N, C-alpha and C positions, 0 to 999 in steps of 0.2 A: 457503451457504445451507444452511437445518436444520444448523449446523455445531455439533462440539463446545468448550465455551472452557478457560481453564486455569483448573484447580483456586488456590485458595485462596496456596499456598506456591508458585508454577512461579513462573518470573523471564523474562523472557523481552528478549533482545539482538537489535536491529536494525542497530548497528553498532559496529564494533569491539568489543572481548574482555568476557567479563564477570568478575566477580573470584569469587575462591576461595571454595571454598562456605560457604554461610551456614546461621542454622536454616530460612531458609525455603527453601531446598531439599528439607528435607527431607520428603516425600510424607506428608502428611496432619499433617503438623506439630507430631511424633512421635517420635521419637527411641526404641530399642528400650534395655530394660535387658538389665544385662549376664547372660548367660547362665548360668545356675545348674545345674554336672553332680552327680550326684550315683553314687554308684555302683548299679546295679544288681541287685536279690539272685538268686540262680541264676546267681551268673559271668555273668552277658550280658553284661558289656561299659556302658562308659558311653554312656548318653542325655542329650538335652536338656531339662531338665524345665520345662513351661510355668508360668510367674507366673503370678498374680495378674491384675498388669500386663501385664506379655505378651497375656492374652485381651481386657485392655480396651483396647489400642491398637492391634485392629486389626491388617488381615492385612497388611500391612504388614511386619509380622515374625512370619512364618508361618514363614519359615524357620527361624528361631529357637525356635518352640513345638514343631515335627515335625523328625525326622531325615529326612536327606535319602530323594524319592523314600516314607515315610508318606503313607499312602491317610489319610483323616478316619477310615478303620471302626477301622486298627490307632490312633488317638491316643483311641478311645474305648475303647478295649479295656484303658487300663489309665492310668486319673486318675491325675497325683500328687497330691501329697499340697499342702495347704497350710498351712503351718504359721500360727498369729494372730501370731506377730508378723511375719510374712512381710503376713499381707494387711494389719495396720494400717500397717507402712513405704509399702504400696502406694497404701491408699488415699490418704495422707498425700500419696508425689508426685502422684498423680491431680486431688489440690487446689489444687497448687503450679500443676501443668502449665499452661501459657498459652495459650489457644484463639483460632485465628484468627477476627480479629473479624466481627462481622455488623452491624455498624449506622458509622456516621461517629464518633456518641462515643466508641466502644471505639475507633476507629481512631486519634483523634487524640492517645490515653494511650497508645498503642505508637509503640515503637522499628523505623521500616524503615529498618535500615542499609543493607541490597544495592539497597531501591528508593532511595534517595535519590542513589545514581549513575547512576543511568537518567535517559534526555530523557521521563520522564514530569512531571506537575505536581504540587506540593504540596500533601497535603493541607487547607491554610490559605490555596494560594496563588489570588488575586485574578485571575480570567482574564477578559484582555476581547480579545483581538487573536485571531488565526485562521489558524494559520503552524507548520510547521514550527520544533522546537526545538533538533533540529541542523543542520547544514546536511551533505550526500549524500558521502560521500565517495569518491574513484577508485579501478575495480580495483584497484590496485597499491598501495593502500593498505589492502585488504581481507584481509584470512588465508586464503593459494590451500589450505593441506590442508585435511583432514579434522583436528576436533579428538581429542582419543585417550580415548579410554575403557578402563574397569578391566580388569586383566589378564583376558584369557577371553571377549570379546566383539569381534564387528567391529562395521562396519558395514554394512546394505546398503538396496540402492536398488531400491523395491518396484516389480515390472511388476504392475500389478493387473490384465492382460490374462490374464496369465497366471494360469490356476484355481488349481491350486495356493496362489499365492503370494494369492491372494483369499481361499480356505479358511484358511490360516493369519492373516492379518489376522484373521476374523470373526473364530477360535476364540478368539487372543487376547482380542477385547474383547470380547466374551463373554464372557467367564470373567473379565476382571479390569479391565474398565473400571469406569460410574459402578454402584453400589449401593447401595440406599436403607439406610437408619440401619437396622434391623429387619432387614436380610438376607431378606425377603422378596420383595423383584423386584429383576430384571437386567433392565438393557437388553440386547435382543438382535437386532445388525444384521445385517441380510441381505446379502449379498454381494451383490446386484444393486443396494441402500440403500447399499452403499460408493463401490462406483464413479458412482453419479449424484451425492454429496456433494462425492465427493473431483476429478471428474473435466470438472469445468465447462470452456469455450472459454475458450481459454490455459494450462490445467494445464502443467505440467514435473513430468516422471518423478522427477528427482532433488530435487522438492520430496514427496515421500512417502517418508517415510526412515526407516528400522530397525535393531534392531538385535538382532543375533544371538549366540545361546553358539557361542564359533569351532568345540570340539570335536565339534558333531550339530549345527549351524546352526539348533538350534530360536529359532522368535524371540519376542521377551521383549519388546521396545519397538517405541515407534511415533510419531512426530508428522510432520503433516503443515501444509501452505498451500496458499489456493487463492489465486487472482486474483482482485482486485474492483474496479470500478471505484466511486466512493460519489461524495456530493455532502457534504461540510461546510462548513452556514452555506451560503456561496455561491463557493466552490472546487473542480475538481473535482479528484481526489487517486486516482492507481495507488497501491491499498494490497495487501495479505495475510492472507486470514482466518487466523488461525491451529486448527486440528482436533487432535480423535483427540488427547491426550497421554497413551498409556495405557505403561507398565510392569507386566510382569511382578510381581504380589504377591509373590511368594517375593522377589522380587530389589530391593524397594525399595529398599534399604538397603545396595546396591551403587553407590548415584551415578549409576544410569546418568539418570536426570532430568533431568535439571544440562545434561548434555552433550547430550542429545538438541537442548533449547533450543537450546544454543549454536550447533548443528549446522545446524541449519533457519534461524539465524541466519545464518550465515553464507552458505548458501546459498541463501537469497535473497536478500540484499545481491548477493553478483555478479548478478541482473541488474538491481540497476538500482534495486533497489524498499527506500525504509528505512523504510517504515508499516507498523501493523497495525494491527486490531479485534482483540480479545477479549473474552473473558466472564467473570466466575466471580461464586460463588456465597457470596465473602469481599469485604468493602474492601480495598484496597490505592489506593495513590496514582493519580490521581485519579482517580476514575469520573464517564464525563459524565454521566449520566443510572442512573434506577433501575427497571426492572421487574420486574415478578414475575408470577407465571402460574396461573391459573384452569381449571379441570377442570369439565366437564358431564360428568355420566352419562350414561350412551346403554342400557347392560347396568347397571343395581341389583344385580340381584343376584346377581350374578356378582360385580362388586365388593364385594361386605359380604361374600361367603360365601369372595373372595382375602384378606379384610381389606383392600383397597385405599381403603377407604372404611366407615365402619360408621354405624347407625343410632345418632339420637340417640335421646333422652328422651322417651314416650310415642309413640312412630312406632313399625309395627312394618312387617315385607316389602310387605305388601302399598297402604300406604297409599304407601310409596317409590317403587313403582316408578309407581303414577297417579299424583306428585307430576313425575315427571319422561320422562312418557308422553308424545309424539311425534307430528303428525300422520301418517298411511299416507304419503302422498305430498307432495312441493312443491308450495309453494301458484303458484308461477311457471311457469306453462306455457312456458315459450320460453325456461327455464334446458337449456341442453346442453353434453355435452359439449366442451372446447374441440380443435380440430382443427389441423392446419398453418397450416391456408388462416386463421382468425383469428387466425395469429402476427403479423402488421404494427396491425393494429387495437388488438386487446387488448395490446397491448404498448406501444401511445403512448396506450392511456385510462390502463393503470398508470403511466407515469411522469409525466402531469400530475398525475396524483393524488397521487402523490411530491416536489412540491417543494417542498409546504409546510413539508416537515419539513426540519428541519435537521441530521440525518445521512441520508442516503436512499442506497440502488442507484440506481446507473443500468444498466439494461438496455438491452446490444444485441441484434435480433431473435433472433440465435443465442445469446444470453444466455437469452434468454424462453424459446426454444424448451427447451436444457437442461433451466432447471427448473420448469415450469410442464406442457409437452405430455404427457400422461399416460400413466403410466404404471404396469403393475398391483402394485398394494400397496407402491406407491413414492410417488408424486403423482397425484394428481387435483385437475383444474381445469374448471371452467364456464362460462360465458357466457350471454348476454343480448343477442341482436344483432335491433335493430330495422331495420329500413329498410336497411339493408345496412351497418350499423354496430356495432361492440359498445360498450355501454352498461354494462354491468354486469360482475365477474368473482368467483367465490370459489375458492379453492386449499386445502387440506390435505396435507400429507405425513404417509406410515405410519410408523410406531416402534414394534414391538410390542414387552410385557417378559415375559421370563419370571417364570413364578412359581416359585416355588423352595421344593418339599417341605410342594406340596396336594397330594392326595388324589385331585381330582376334575378342577379347574383346573391347564393349564400353562401357560398367555401370556392376556396381556394386549394388546386389538389396541388400538391409540391412535393415535386420527388431532391432528396439531398444529395448529394456523390458521396460514397461511406469509402472502397476500397476499389483498386482501380491500379492493373496492373496488363502491362502490352509487349511482349518482345516476337509476334512474329509479322505483327503491323505496329506504326504507330502510335501512339495514345494520342492524339489527335482524332485519325479515322476509330481506336474504337470505344473514345468518346461519343463520336459522331454516329453513330451505331446504336449509341445509349438512349441519347437525343429521338432518335425516331422511334425506341423501340415503348417512349415514357411518353411523346406525342397521341401512338399508337395506341397504349393503355390511356387516353382521357387525363394524362397529368398539362397543367396548365405553364408551369414554371419551375427549372432545375436549377439547382444552386449548387455549389460547391464552394470550397475552402481553397484558397489558394496554398497549401502544404503538400506537403510529398513533393510531384511532380508536374502536380494540376496545371502551375503556369506555363507549361507549354502549349497547352492548350484553349486559354480561356479568352484572350482576345479573337484569335481568330477562328473560334464559334461562334461567336458576338455573346459572349457575356458580356453583361453591362457590371462595372465595381459596386458595390454595397458601401453605404458614405459611415459605416464604423468600423474600428477593431474589435478582434475576440484577442481576449491574451489569455497563454496556457502557463498555470501556476503551479510548483511542487510546493508540500505540506512538508514540514520538517528533513529537509536534500538540499545540500547545495550541489550547482553544477556548473558549468560555464555556459552563458545565452546568449542567445540570438542564432541557433545555430534553424537548419530545416527541418520539421518530426515529419513521423509518418505515422500519426494514429490525431483519427477522428475525437474528440470528444471533448462537443464542447454544444453550448445554447444556442441554440439558431443564429438569434439575434437579440440585442435589444428595444427594437421596431423593424417593422416591416419596411424595405431598401425602395425608394420613390426609384425605379433603373430612368433612365435616357438612352431613347431609343434612335436611330438616326440611321440615313441612307437613301437612297432613293427610287424610283421604277416601280410600275405598275405588278398587281395582283392580280397570277394566274387562278382560276376554276378551279375551288377547290375538287379532290379526284380521291372517292375512297381505294384500299388497296386493293387491288385485283385478283380475285377467288385464285385459291390454291387446290379445292378441292370444289369439284360441286357434286352438290346431289339432288341425285333425279327424285323428284318424288311420286310415288306409282301409289301414293294413297297410304303406306303405313302408320301403324298407329304411333310407332318410335324415329320414325323421321327426325325430328326437334331433339332426340337424344341420340341420333347418329351425328348430329349438327353439333350439338353439345359435348360427345367423345370425343370426337374432332378438333373443335377448338383447347378442348381441354390437355393434349400432346400441342398446344401453339401452333398451331397448324390455322391460318383464315379458311372459314368454306362456306358457302349459301345453298342455300336448301332451292332448286328453280327446278318448275314442272317438268312431269317424261315427257313433253313435247316441246323441249329446248329441241334445236336447228343442232346442228355441224357448225354451220357458221356463224351461231351465238356463240356454242363454245370455243369456236377457232379466236373470235373475238374477246372470251375472255381472257385468253391463258393461262388455263388450271391445268396443273400437272396430273389430274388425277381424276377420275370419275366413281364414285359410288352408288352404284342403282339400291332401292330400299323394297320392302315388301311393301306389299298391295292387297287386297281382300278378293282378286278375282284371280278368273285363269285366264291362262294366257292361252287356250282356245276360246276363252267365250264372248260372243258376239260384242259385245262392251266393253272388251279387253281394251285397255291404255294403248293407244296409238305412239310410236316413237319413232326415231328417225336411225333407222338401219345402218348409215353410216358411222353413228358411232362408233361401230369397232373396226373399221379401219383408220381412225386418228392414229391410231399409233400407242395413245394415253393409256396406262394400264387402270382397270375399271375391275370394281369388285362388284360383285353381286347378290343381295341381300335375299333371303327369304323366296320371293317372287321375281325379286333382279337376278337370283340363279338362274333359276325359269325361264327367263328370256334369254340369258349367255347360250342358255342349252339349247335352246328351240332354234335361236340363230345359228349353232350351229350343226344342227341338224338333229339333234337327240329331240327327246319325244317326256313328254311329264303328261304322267295320272294319276286319275282323281284314284285313288287308293282304300282298301280299309282302314288302313293305317296310320285314323290322325292322330296326330302327336302336337299334343299341345300343355306345357309344363316344363320341368327337368328334367332332364336326363345326360345318362353316361355317354359319347359317344366316343369313339377310335378315329383320334385323326395323325397322317403320315405326319410324324415330327421333322421331317429331312427337306418337308417344306419349307420356301422360304417364309410363307407365309406365318409358318406355324413354330418358329426357331424360340427354342428355349421355354418352347412349354412339353408339359409329360403329354405321353402318347394318348390316356385318357381325361379325358375334359367334361367336364359338367357345363353343356348350355341348355340356352332356353328355346324348346321348337314351339314352334306354332303353326299348324299347319295342315292342311290335311291332300292338296296336289303334294306330287312327288317326284322326283327325274325315274322314270325309266327306262331308257335306255340313253346311256352317256354322247354328247356329240361328237362328233366327226375333230380329232384333237387335243379333247378335253381328256383328261382323265381322273378318277375319284381319289380324293385324297381325302376322305373320311365318311363317317360309317354308320348307323348307328340299324344293330344287325344287319338283316339284308336291304335296309335305307340307305341311301346316299345322301349324306347328310354336306359332301363338301366337294367340289370339282376344281382343275386348273388347267393349263398350260402353260406353264413357265415362261416359255419361251416367250412368250405375246406380253406375260405381264397383267393376264385373266384369272381372277378367279372366280369363284360363286359358293355361299354357305347358306346352308339349308335354315340352320337355325342365326338366333341375332347376336354379332357380339357388339354390341351396341348398350345393350342391358346389363343389370351388376347380376340376374339371374345367370350368368355366366361369366362370372370370375377372370378369366383369361381374353377376354373379349378385347379388353384396352391392349397388351400386348401383340392381339393380332390384329387390331389395327392399325398398331405402330410400326407395327412389320411393314404392312404394306406403304404403309403412307412416307416411316424415313426412311427405307431401308430398299421396299420394291420402290418407288414411286420417286425416292429420292427426294422428299421435299424436306426442308430443313425446318428446323420447328419455333422459326424466328416471330413468331405471331404471337403476342398477347393482348388480353382478352381487357376491353376496356371497360374502367369501372364502371359499376354495375351502376351502383347510387350515383353515378354521377350521368348517366347515359337516365334515368329513369325520374329525375329530377329536372334535364333540362324540358325532355319530354312535356311534360307535367304543366312546365312554364310555356313551353309551346304552343300545348293542348289552350289553355285557361285561360291563356292573358288575363284581361280583368274584367274574370267572369267568375260566378260562382259556382262553387260544386256542392256537390247535395248526394254526400259520403254515406255508403249503405253499413255499417258498423256493428257487425256478430259480437264483434267480442273477440273473434277466431283468430289463429296467428294472423291470417292473408289479412283480412280486413284491418287488423288493428295497426300492420306493418305497412297496408298503404294508403293510411290513414298518417301515418310519424311522414311519409315521405312527402306528403301535401303539405304537413305543419312544416314541412323543412322548404319545401319548396315555394309554399305563397301564403300571404299576410292572412291573418287569422280571422280577420275578419269575410275572408275567401269561401268559408270553410264549412260547412252543415253538416256537422256532423249527426247521425240520426242513426238508434238502435230500434229497431224494429221489434217488437214481441210477436210473433205470428201463432202464437199458441200450439206450434211442435217443440221448444227447448227446453233443453234437461231440466231437471228439478231446482228451483232456485236462480235459473239460470240469468232471465234479466237484472235482479238486483245485485250479484255477483257480478255483472259486466260492466254497470255501473256505475261499479265502485272499482273496479281494474283501471277503468279510463281515467275517471275522476282522479287517482292516484296519481297516475300516468301524465294530468294535467289537463285534460282533454273536456271541454265540456260538450254533453251531447244529448241530442231530446230522446227522449224516451215517449213510443209512442205503442201504446198498448191497440193492438189490431187484430187481436186473435179470432173475431167475430166474425169483420172482415176477411177472413183467409179462408175460414170455414164455408162461408157464403160463395165463394169467388168463380169465378167461370174465366171458358178461355175461346177462342176459334179454332176449332179442331177442321182434317178435311174428310169430307166425304167420304172420299176414297181415298184414301192411303197410300195407298200404291201407284193412283193417278192424280192428283189430285187435283192438276188443274184441267182433265176432264168434264169434270163433274160443272152441271151449272143446277143450283150454284154449288161454290166450289166447299165452302164450309161452313160449318153451324153451329149455335151457343155447345157446348159442351153440358154436361149435370155440375151442379153444384157440388163441391170439393170435398167435400164429405157424404158421398155420393159417389164417390170415382174409385175404382180398384185399378184399374191403367197406368203403372209405373210413370210411362212417357205420359200420360194426361196431367197426373199430381203432380209433377215438375213441371211442366209447361203451364198450368193454373197455379205455381205459386212464385214465379219466377213474374208473370203478368200482375199479377197481384200485388205483389213487392214495387212494379214499376207504378202504378195506380194509387200503394200511398205515398209510394214521390211526389207523384204529382197533387197529392191534398195537402205534401206536408208544403210545400212549395207555394202552393196556392192559400195558406191559412197562413202563412208569414208573409202573402203578399209582393211575392216576389216577380217578375217575369221570366217566364219558363225559357225566350231563350235567350237567356243570359245566367241559366244555369243548366253545367251540364252535371253527367250523373257520375260517380266517382264508382268504380268496386273492383272487387281484387282478385280479381279473377286472374287463374293462371294457367300456363301452356297446357296441363295435363285435360282440366275444363275443357280447353276448346277443340283437343284432339280426338277426346270423347263423344263431344259435339258436333262431332265434322261439320268444325268451324270453315269456313275458306278465307278466317284468314290464318288458319296452319295448312292446311288442304284445301286443293277442287276434290281429288279423289278419295280421302277416307271416310269409313264408314262410320252412322253414328252408334256407339256403344249407349249413349243414355245422354240425354236433355239435361245439360246444368241450368238450373233459376238462370245463374248469370248469364245465360246465351240463348235465353229464350226468343222469341219469335218479336215480342214489342224490342227486347232489347237488340238485337239486331235492327233492325228499323232504326231508331235512337244511334246505333255505332255510324250504323252506314251513312246518317245526316252529321255525325260528326260531333254526338254531345256526349259523349261516353269517354272514360280517363280512367286507362288501365292498364297502370304502371307496371304493374307485374307478370302481363298476358306470356312474355318471353321467361319468367320463371316456372323451377317446380320446386317443391315444396321446401326442399333442404336448402336450395339456395335462398328462399325466403328466410327462412331461419337464420340464416345467415346475413344476408343484410341485414334482417329485423335488430342480431349484436352487436355490426356496423353501428347501425342508428343509436344505440344504446337502451335499446328497451329490458326491457328487467329479464331474467330467465320464468318464471313462472308466465308472461306474454306471450315470451319467444317460442318459449318448448312445451306451449301447450298441445295438447294434443287435436288433429281438427277434428271439425263440426260440421256438417253439411252447413248448408245454406237454408233448406228446407227441413233440416232438420228431423224430429222424428219422424215425419209426414213418410220419409222413406225409409225407414226403420221398421215400419208394420204393411206387411206382406198382405194384402185387402185384398181379398178375393170373398163371391158369395161362392164359390162352386168350387169343386174339385177340377184343379187340370190333369186331364188324363186324356191324353190322346190314343191312338187306334195302339201306336207301340209300347202303350203302356204295361203292360201283361208279359209281353217278351222281353221289354229293358230290366222288370221286376227279375225276370229270372236269370237274363243272364248281369247283372250286377251278384244276384244273390249265389251264383255258379261261379265270379272269380273269387266270392270274399271264401267260398266253402269247397278252394279246388281240392283240395285234398280229398275229401269223402266222393264228387263230381268225378272224380278223373277214374274210380272203381265204378263206379256205376256207367262209364261209358255215354256219357250226355250229349245228348243232339249238338248243340248249340259251342259243345268245348272248340272244335275247327274255329268259329269265331274271334278265340282267347286265343288257340295256336300260332291261328296266320297274322297274330298281328304284337303277341308279347314274343319276346330272344330269349334263348335259354337259360340265359340268368335268371329270368323274368321269371318265368316258368318255376325253376326252380326255388327264386326268394316265395313264388306263391303257393308251391306245395309244402313250404315250410309250415310260413306262416299257418295255414290254415290246418296242419296237422297238430299244433303246438297249443291249440286254444278253440274255444269255437263259440266261433264271432257266425253275427246276424245281420242281413244287409236289409234294410227296409226300402223301400222305394215311395216318394210321398208325392201327392200327389195336389204340388205345386213348384212354381218355376222362379227359379232367380236369374237374373242378369248379368253375362259373363262374357267372354273377349276368346274368340274362338278365329284362328284363322285371317286374323284382322279386322274379325267382321264379329258383330254385336250378337248373340246368342240368348233365348228365353230358353232355357233347357229345369229336365229333372232334380232334384234333391236326393242325394239318398244318403242312410244315415243306416253306420255300423255299430252294433251293440254285440260288447262280449259276457260272458258269465266270471268272470274276474278282473283282475284286476288290467287295464288297457296296456301294451304296449306301443307307444307311442310312435315308436319309429317304424313299428309293423303297420301303424296308419299310415302315419305319411306316406308309405310306400305302397298304400291301398290306394289311397287318393293320389295319384298320379295316373297308378294303371287304371283303374276303373275309365274317368273320361277317355282313356287313347282308347280302349277296343268300347264301350260308348259314346259315341258322338251325340248322344240323345240326354245325356248327364256332364255337367259342368260345377258342382257342387257337392263336395264329401262331404258330411260332419259324422263326429262323436257320440253316440247317443247314449247321458249318463243313465246309471240304473241296472236294473235287469236287463234281461235280452226282451227283445222285443216282439213277440213270439207268435203277435196278429199283424196281418195286411191292414194298411191304410186306406182306406176308398175311401174317405168323406173328410170335411174340414170344418171348422169352426166360422160361420159367413163372420167377415171383420171386413170392417170400414174405420173412417177418423170419426169414430166417435170417440166423447168426453170419456170414458171409463177404457176404453181401449187405452187411448193416451194415458190418461194418469199408472194406468195397469204398466207400460215401458215405463214412463217413465220413474217409479219404483226403482224395478229392475232394474235397470241403468247405473239409478243414483248408487244401488245395493252396489253392484259390481266395481263401481269404480271407486267407491270407497274403499273396500277390501283392495282394491292394486294399488290406492296410495298409499293407502295405512302398511302397506307391507313395503313400500319402498321402491316397486317394481314399475310406477309411468314412465320412468323414461327408459327402459330396456327395455318396449315396442313403443310403437310410432303412433298404432292408434288401436281401438278396439269398439266399434261397434258392439253394439246390442240389440238382435231385432227380435222382433214379436212375431211368429208364425201362425197359421191360424190351424194346427194340426194336434189332436185328443189323441195322445196315447192310451193305451191299456181297457180299449174297449173293444172286447169280440165281435165276434161277427151275433150273435144273442145278444150282444148289449139294445135291446129298441130305446134306453135313450141318449138325446138326438147330443151329436159333438157339441158341448158347450164351453173346453177348455181351452187354453193356445198353451205354446211352448216358446220358449228364449235360446236363441244363440250366440255366443259368444265367439266374436268373431278378433280375437291377439293377433294385429299383422308387423311384419317387422318390412319396409322398405327402407331405401335411401330418398327416391324418386317421387315415390307411388303411382308410376307407370306398371313396376313390375315389383311383386314380392311374395312374399311366405309367409306361413301360416306361423306364431308365437309359438314353439313345440315344449310344451312344457314337462321342467327339469331342465333344459338349455335356459329359454327364456325367461321363463317364469317359471319361480317352485310349482311343484305339483299341489304340496300343500294348498297356497294361493289359491288354484284354481278350484280342489273344491271346495272350500272357504266359499268361493264367489258362488260353486252352486250351490251347496248348503240352504246359504242363505235366500239363492230367487227360488227354490225350491219352496219355503213357507209363504211365499206371497198368493194372497187369495187368489184362483184360476188359473192359477199354474198348474200346468201339468209334467214336462220333463225339461230339463236342458239340457242341450247341446251344442258341442265344440270345432266349427267350422275348421276342419283341414284341410281348405284348398289355397292353392299359390295364386298367383295373378301374374299370368291366364293360369287355368282356362275361367277361374271365378274374378271376378272383380271386388276390389275394397268393398263394399256397401253392395247390398243385395239386388237394390232398385237404381 
C-alpha cells in the first residue's frame, strides 16, 4: 500500500534464476562512458574529469564524475574543460542512446531480450484466460543460498524496529530514491511512514533486504516485498508487492540492483509465493492497465514559488489563489476521523465497493486497521456513520517532498488519495471535504490516480493532469488487460509534475476557520492543555481572555464555551471580571475548577474556603446517568487541585459528582451547563477525554471535523517569517528541546544563518559538555562551545526592592548578590537567565556580528511559559517558578521581536514526536530532560532552617497521620483535623497502614516549590521512615493524604535506612560552591548510571537528583555542627510535564534498581541519607526549585 514500483529497467524473477546482465539491468537505462583521465596541473596527480555525456546521463554515473569522497563544492571548484570535438561526440551518442519506452507503440518497436525469458505476457499477446503462467516450484527446487554480490558488498536483513537501521534506510531513500527530472524535488520518506508502508500484517523480516559495504557497513541498497491478498477477476491470489528498490547513486554501475531483485525473488519463493504486483512509469511486457496521476493545488502560492507549478498566460497569483480557494469547513457535518470501533463496518463497506473492480485488494480487519487507522502525518481516514452503520469513507496518506535549493521553502507536503467510498453523497462532495480537511491540516497539494471511480471528480474539482503514465504489472500471471482497477499500488511518479493552472478572478482575504469552542482563560496552569485536548478530539478551539464579551462570543460563532480554572477565589477583591450575560446565550458551558465556582455563584450558590484542600489524585463518585459521564464507571480517578469548594449548590443545579462530603460536579442538564471541580484535561484524570468528548460531541453536538495543521510546517513557516535574512544565535544545551529546535532551524534556514552555541555554565552533569559536543557533531551540527562557569558563579541580576509592590519603591530595583551567594530559588533562576543573555551578547560581539541582525533562538516549551506566568500564555496565571528562558531580559528581547521560539506551543511529548518526524536519533529524542539552569536548581541552597510559626504543629499533624492507629487510641487533640478532611474509606486505610508497620514522619526545615490550586507554594517537606521493608503502595497513599490535611506540606519523601528517631531543626549551610556541586554531580552520575545499566531509562520520563541541606542521625545532645547533606531521588512519569506521578518501585522501576542507586549514593563522602520523592504533580512540581 502506498508502495513504490519498479523502474523501467528493473527485472523481477519470482521462480528460478535470472539470466546474466542485460541492458535492462542498468539503472536508468544508460551505461557510463569510459573515464577520461587527464594529468592535473601542479603535480596534483590524476583526477577523473567529467564529460558532458556523463553530466547528461545523470546521477548513476556520479562515481565516474568525481573522485571518491569529493563534495559538490569540490566539484564546482574546478570545472573540467569541454572540448568542441568531445561535445559533438557526446551529442551524437545521446541522440543514438535509446530511452525507455513510454507508450505501447514505442514498446512494440523495442526488443525485450530479458523479459522474453520471464513468465509475463508478451506485449502483442491476446490474453483471455485468468491463471498463473508457470506452476509453483517445491522448495527443494528453489535456490537455498543467497545470490553472490559484487566484491566488497554483503547482504543484511533490515530490522526496522531498530531505530538506527530505520534511520539508515530513511537516509538512503531520501538521498538516492525518486527525484524529479529538474532536480527540484526529492521524496522525503519519514521513518514512521516507512514502518507503515513496509510492515503490514504478515510482513516478513527477511523480505526487507539490504546491501551494505563490507568494510564500513554503510547501507547502499534496499528492496522489499510486502504480502497482499488480491482479487484478480474471479480468483483470490496471495501475492507480494515489490517496493522501494533503491541503490546508492554512486554505486549503480556496480550491478547491485539486479542482484537485489534476484535475492528478494528467492526469499519470496521460499515462502511459497510466486506472483507479484509492481508498477513502473515505462512500458514493459505487459501492463494490465495504465493510469495517471492528477494534482490539485491547495497552496498555490507556495507551489508556484517552488516551481512545482507555474502560472499560465494571463493569470495572476491572486487569480490563481482564488481559483483554488476551498470552503473553510467540510460540507458533511457527520464526517469524523475513523476510530478502532469503526473498523469492522468500514472494512465491510470498502470490501463491498471494491468487488466491482477486476484487480482489487482483499482486506481483513487486521489489514484494514493497519492501513487506515489514522496515524499523525502518515494516514488520515474519515467516515460517516448513520444509524450505527458506516456509510461513507475517505482516506489519504502523507508523503512530503524536499524542495532542493530553494531559499524560502524546504518541503512540499503532499496528500495522496487512498481509498474512498461514497453511498449517501456524491463522490465529488466527499472528495471536496477531503480537500478541505487536507488544506486545514497544512497540505500543499492533493494527488490522486485516475483509477477506481476517481474520474468522476478530477476535472470538476480542478485537478490538473500529470505528464506521465503509471503502468500496473502482474508477474507470473496472465489475465485480460485494459480494465478499471481498484488497487492503489503505485510509485508516486518518475518526476514531480508541472501543473498548469487556469482561471480568472480576484482573490478574497484569507479567513481562519471559526472556532467551534471558546476557552475562557481565568489563569489556569492547564488552559493550554484544555485547548490541546479539544483539538485532539478534532474540534477547533481558541483560548480567549475571561473578559471576552457576549458580542465577541456571538461574532465568533462558537458552539460551546469552556471556562478554565484559576488561582483566585470568586469572592476575592481582585477576582477576574467576566460578562455575566454568557449564561443567557443558550450555549453549552463547561466550567472547570474555578469555572465551576463561577457557574455555581451565578446560579445563586455559594463557595467557601474549607479545611479540605485537595491537591493530587483522588477517587470521586460520578453520576453515570448524566450525559457528561456517559460510558464511564461510577468511580473515577481524577486530579483535584483546589482550596475553595461548593458549599451550597445554586438554584437549578444538581450535584452529579462527589468526593466524600465535597461536591465535585454540578449540572443543569436542560440548559447544557456543567461544572467539574477536577481537571478533565490532564492525564491524571484518565476518563477526562471521554468527559470532554461527551460534552463537545454529544451535548454541544459539534462534529469532529477539524484536523490539526502539521506542527512541523507551522514551525518552519514561523521561523522563516521571524528570521527572514537575519541570523539566529541558538543556545544549545544538548537536551531534547534545544536539539529539536536546532533541527527545525537547520531545516528552515541556510546553514550560514545559524550560530549554534553550547554554554558550559558550570552546572552541568558529569562530562556533560563533552558528550553534548560529540552527539551534536554526529548530528552534523557545528557548535561553538563557551566555557563560562566563572561568569555564572559571579553573575547578578536586578531584583525589586519590594517584591510585593515593585513599582512603589524608588528606586524600584537593586543589584542582587552574586549567584554563588544566593539561596532564593527565584533569584537563582533569574540570574542564570540574565547571564545566559549576557553570554549570548558576548558571543555576538566576539564574532563581529551586528546585534540588530542576530536573533536569539530558544527551545522554550509551553509549560515553561505557563509556570513563569508569561503573557504569551495567560494574563491571569500565577507564577509557579521563573524559567531561565523566560527571565526579565528574555521578555524584553521577546517584546522587541528578537527571540525565536518555534516550540513555545509544544509540550514535551509533542517535542519528542516532532523530533522523530525530523529524523533525530532516539538517543537524542528520548533523552531525559535537563533544566537549563542545570544542577543550580537541584541544590536546595539555605543558610538557616526554614521554620515558620506553624512548624511544630505541622510536625505533630503529619506524625498523627502516619501513626494514625496509635493516635486514635490516645484520642489526640488534633484528630479532628484529620477526621474533618478524610472520608471513611481514607480513615480505614490509615488505620490499616499504621497498624501493620511502625512508620515515622519527620518534618524537614526546608522548603520546595509546588503548585496548589493553580498557585505557587513554597512549603515544607515531610520524610517518612519505617522499621522494615517499605510498602510502596501504602507510602503513595500517605503522600496523597498528608498534603490534603496539611496545606503547608507540598512534598512527601521516603527516607531509606533506619527509622529517623530525632527531629530535624538544623541544616547544613549550603550555597552553589564547587564542593557542593561536585558532590551532587557525582551522586547524579551514580544514580543515572545504575538506571541506564538496568535498562530502565525509558521506563520513566525524568529523574532529577536533588541535594538537600539535611544531616540525619544528629541527636539533641550532639554538639557537632550539621555538616553533611542528603540526596533525593525523583523518578517521574508523565506525558506532558504539566501533571505526573512518581515512578513507583516495583511497578515502573524494579525495587532492586532503586536499592542499588541508594547504596551507591550512600558511599559518596558527605552524604547522610538518601530519600525517594513520593509526590505527584500537583502538589509538587517536577523539580524541587
